[in-house]
C-alpha positions as CSV (number, residue, x, y, z in Angstrom):
1,M,3.5,-7.9,25.3
2,E,2.6,-11.2,26.5
3,G,1.4,-13.6,23.7
4,I,2.7,-11.4,20.8
5,T,5.8,-12.2,19.1
6,V,7.8,-9.0,18.0
7,P,10.0,-9.1,14.9
8,R,13.6,-8.5,15.6
9,D,14.4,-7.4,12.0
10,I,12.4,-6.7,8.8
11,H,14.3,-6.7,5.4
12,A,12.7,-6.0,1.8
13,G,14.2,-6.9,-1.3
14,E,13.2,-7.2,-4.9
15,T,14.1,-9.8,-7.5
16,D,17.0,-9.2,-9.8
17,R,15.0,-10.0,-13.0
18,S,11.5,-9.4,-14.0
19,R,9.5,-12.2,-16.0
20,E,6.6,-11.7,-18.1
21,A,3.6,-13.8,-18.7
22,P,1.3,-13.2,-21.7
23,G,-0.5,-9.8,-21.2
24,R,1.3,-8.9,-17.9
25,P,4.7,-8.2,-16.7
26,L,5.8,-9.9,-13.4
27,A,8.2,-8.3,-10.9
28,L,8.5,-9.7,-7.4
29,E,9.4,-8.4,-4.0
30,S,10.6,-10.2,-1.0
31,I,10.0,-9.2,2.6
32,V,11.9,-11.2,5.3
33,V,10.6,-10.8,9.0
34,R,13.3,-12.3,11.5
35,Y,12.1,-13.4,15.0
36,D,14.0,-14.4,18.0
37,D,11.5,-16.9,19.2
38,R,10.0,-18.5,16.3
39,P,11.1,-19.3,12.5
40,D,11.8,-16.2,10.4
41,R,9.2,-15.6,7.7
42,C,9.5,-14.6,4.0
43,T,6.6,-13.2,2.0
44,I,6.9,-13.0,-1.9
45,A,4.5,-10.6,-3.7
46,P,4.2,-8.6,-6.7
47,K,6.3,-5.6,-6.6
48,T,3.5,-3.2,-7.9
49,R,0.2,-4.0,-6.1
50,T,-3.2,-3.1,-7.0
51,D,-6.2,-2.8,-4.7
52,E,-7.3,-6.0,-6.4
53,N,-4.3,-8.2,-5.6
54,A,-3.2,-6.6,-2.4
55,L,-4.8,-9.2,-0.3
56,T,-4.6,-12.3,-2.5
57,A,-1.5,-12.2,-4.8
58,W,1.2,-13.1,-2.2
59,L,3.0,-16.2,-0.6
60,T,4.2,-16.4,3.1
61,A,6.2,-19.4,4.5
62,D,9.0,-19.9,6.9
63,L,12.4,-18.8,5.5
64,S,13.7,-22.3,5.5
65,A,11.2,-23.3,2.9
66,F,12.7,-21.1,0.3
67,V,16.1,-22.2,-1.5
68,D,18.1,-20.3,-4.0
69,L,17.2,-21.3,-7.4
70,G,20.6,-21.7,-8.5
71,N,21.8,-24.0,-6.0
72,V,18.8,-26.6,-6.9
73,R,19.0,-26.7,-10.6
């Protein structure tokens, strides 16, 4: 598979609490993909996805860009 980076590990988790915004509940899920030859990546997305938000309501970044909220308060 030359030129293709293959994940070493994929881990999914969910937030330990939900937050509500006016008119809509918000529960998030995180998916971490670990690689041997590039930075690990984390995607945060709504736990319940609809056709409408499946392609737009998510954020992906290098895992090192995410910090523990309790550690930075």
